[in-house]
N, C-alpha and C positions, 0 to 999 in steps of 0.2 A: 489364783487369778493374777496376782502381781507377777508371778514367775512366768506365766504364759505371755503377758504383755511385755515384760522385759525381754523374753526370748524373741518375740516377734520384732521388737524394735532393733535388737542386735542383728537379727537375720536381714531385716530390711536395709539397715545401713551397710552391712557387709555385701549383701547380694545386689544392692542397687534398686530393688523393687520397692516402690512406695516412697523413695527418698527424693524423687524429682520434685522440684518446686519448693523444697523445704529450705529454710534459712536463707531465702532470697536468691537461691540458685536460678539462673536463667533456664527456661525450658530448652530441651534438646532441639536443635535445628533439624528440620527435615530437609533432605537433599532431593532434588529433582534434576533429571538430566533431559536435555532435548537435543536430538541429533540434527545435524545440518541436512538439508534435502539432498537426496542422491540424484545427481544430474546425469542424464543420458549423454552419450557422445554428441548427439545433435545439440542438446542444450548447452554443453560445455564448449563446443568447437565451431559450430556453424556460424557464419556471419549474419544469418537471417534469424528473425524472431521465430521461435517454434510456434507452430499452428495453435497449440493448446494455450498459449499465452497472448495471442494477438488481440483478443477482445479486451483483456486487462490493459495491454499496451495502448490500445486505441483510446481507452478512457483516460489513461494517464496523459497522453498527448493532447486530447481535447481539453483536459483540465489546465495544462500548462499554457496552451494557446489562449484559452479564455482568460486566465490570470494575467498574462502579459498584455493582451489587448485591453482588458479592464483597467490595468495600471496606466497604460498609455492614454486612454480616454480620460482618466481621472486628472491627468496633467493638463488637459485642454478643456476641463470643465464639463466632462461627460458628453461633449459634442462628438460627432462622427469624425474619424480621422481622415486625413487626406490619403490618397492612394499611396504616395511615396512613404508616408508614415506607417501605414499598416503593412506594407511590403517589408519594411525594415523590421517591424515587430515580429512578423511571422518568421523571417529569417533568423532573428535572434532566438525566438522560441525553439526552433528546431536545432539550432547550433549550440544550445546550452550544454552543460556538462552531464546532466542526467544522473549524477552520482548518488542521488538520494533514492534511487529505485533499485530493487533487487528481487530475488525469488525466495520464497519460503514454501514450506509444505504445510498444508492445512487439511486435516482429515484424509491424508494419503494423496491429495491432489496438489500439484505445484501451482502457485499463484504469484502474480507480480504484485509487489507491494511498494507503496510510497505515497507521496502527496497526491490527493485527489482520488485515491482508491480507498475503499472501506477499510477501517482498521481491522487488523487480524488479532488472533488470540494473543495474550500477553507473553506466553512462553513459546516462542518460536525463534528459529535461527534464520536470519535474513542473509542470503548470499548476494552481495552487491558488488559493483565494480565489474571487472572482467569484461565479458562481451555485452553486458546489458546496456550501458550507456550508448555505445555505438549502434546497437540494434534499434534503440528508441529513436535516436537521431535520424537514422536511415529511414525508418518507417514514417517519421514526422515529415521529412522532406518528400517522401513518396506521396503522402496524403495531400500535401500542399500542391505538388505538381499535378496529381490526378484530379483534384477538385478545383484547383485554381484559387488564387489569393482572393479575388473579388467575391467568389461564391462563399468561401470560408468566412470572410469578414461580414458578409450579408447575414449568414447564419448566426454569427456571434451577436450581431445587432438584434436578432430576434430572441436571443437568450441561450443559456447553456444547454438546455434540452435540444434546441434546434441544431446547435453545433455537434452535439453527440449523435444526434439522429443522422446528420449528414455524413459524418466521418465513420461512425461505428455501426449503425443499425440499418443503413439502407440495404437495398437488395443484394449488393455485393460486399457489404461491410463485414468486418471480421466478427461481429456479434449478431449478424443476421440469423434469425431462427433460434437464437439462444435466449434463454430466460436471463434477464439482467440480474446481476448480483444484488441481493438485497442489502440495503444500508443497515448498519448495525443499529440495534435498538437504542433509542435515546434515553438518557437518564431521566427519571421522572422529576418534574418540576415541583418544588414545594409551593403549594398554594396557601394563601392566607385565608 
């Protein structure tokens, strides 16, 4: 019996089987690789936002406009802004750098990702910079020009849902007829 146990121990140490975690050795690290999304020529080179990403882009733009207007109203005590003030805020919202946005691939589908958009899976590669900031800025200016500053500010005053409805989900909006992206599940709250 001792000979069999001794033989097993020697073989385990020499062969590496059964020796993991012994004597305080750290467990072997698992490696995972995630590929960057493969962008089509249109997605890489066109000056326009690809049709498949316009709904996500609209939600990002609505979020940024909402944030900028909310901050400006916070400085004046939540009162309505003067026309000259909200015109300036809308211009600043569309002219920002948009560098925090990019594209990733999720379940074989390319999605825009960044502030105001639902969080994506933790292991994904985000392709940012390049044409994405310019495309978002151009779209933002287009929405402001198409809808008008007063109408956008009025929708903002009614709430974020009204602004998203105006910009993204109207009859001709980029999300019209699409099911809205579900928000990620919230972490359960500990109740006492």
